[in-house]
Steps between C-alpha positions, in 0.01 A plus 500: 500500500568376853328519835800650682609781271629788707482317834774559755599252769736471794381828656549679167862383474432273201301592193394216271330542163430323171596748228395380155166640388457279195588151389523184710860533619533636852778723635529572871651806665631479856614820673656557839328832569749596771785506246322509159699192400303298243491159335316393186402137462443367147509834313389476136697680227177618334437728801856624547404867456228474764744354754760769432236772536372354827849478647575861405163636613527349849873551542564130548839333502470176307718254690384166356331364190400137546381236255313204648612291201609522136182610325380355171207734433652846540836675504617585849592860576751387763819540297378827345422644844838388632674677212300817567510515881799288599281284725556131573334248267402205719423143390545145624846342483339243269426748222672500163398862438781746441518849642422382853718673760377340822425127522304359792460156655200328653381682817760774457391841623596850390391831653322790335561757768316345796295260283616138470471338157536123513528256211360148480623275220208323328605352164248346264348766280863584426820368656571843655156574644485652848244659733582852620371559853453833674292541818139422413556403136651220292577579137471162335574576135348218293559237769155562655197697384184593686198271519399324179814629329687218669867525405713594201552249222804274496535436126718808435883524506650332812155410636471165681174349625647289781710786635200734504292243687778437751560873547145558622627392843683835518162658575504325837756757613236774510236572762220520244417864569733626225324635190589302186621760248531306178695584187190460285129511569212646299452877539275568797605188689488549877821366647419265786687366805679168478250337740215599265694344212553181697123462484420650159803425281448161330871414503523541877205261534671220307631185663687342210765590246291326234216748554749784471634367168147466361415857602823637349451316171145627464612853583782495243261372234244769584752786501693393190826666396659802668507772237786706645733215592734521197580861582468504878712199596818600308466860622468386862780245477751731331388828665458669164209703369432390140489760225142406419241407761194395297237576764639851557526599132 
């Protein structure tokens, strides 16, 4: 599904991989190979068994589960993984989601063994949206997609058009060489560096907020309603798995 699956960086100290083999939601695994300490970014409850099997098979110690924002289109596996492994559940201080054990501020950094994980607050798609940065990669959630995907829509709970537009300046903090690892992109999408997106992503080519609003309104109209939102949002806010998950029945 991605162009970097199985690649190792930092002289084989860091392993970085997109895990989900189906669907549009992306989950990223970061491993410090010198300690086998691991972090999962935006794990999806639907694939909980696959994550547990992977952790056991490779003898990983899951230290962090991280959500880039409160998702409206799937149930996070963060609180379920925390209950199972006793790891830290990390989100922005701005989140209303329950079950979080470690809150982070803008530009705060935590360590996964020798690997720095830094957080960049970028509200707009949601009020708690943040970019998760490890060396060579930025995990942007729904704040920024690759190429024509543009950005995530802002007409869902806590989304704000002006805040999203203003938050795009956060991208100036990065060199441009970092690969944009989005929360959603069509299967088979090749994740591209930020500099490539500065040329090929229509949002990053825009000069006015008015153009951004027009693009967002057209996108929301084209995409229509979010089918899983009535189940996913309460589950993610209250850290509770519902008795019935329609798409898993």
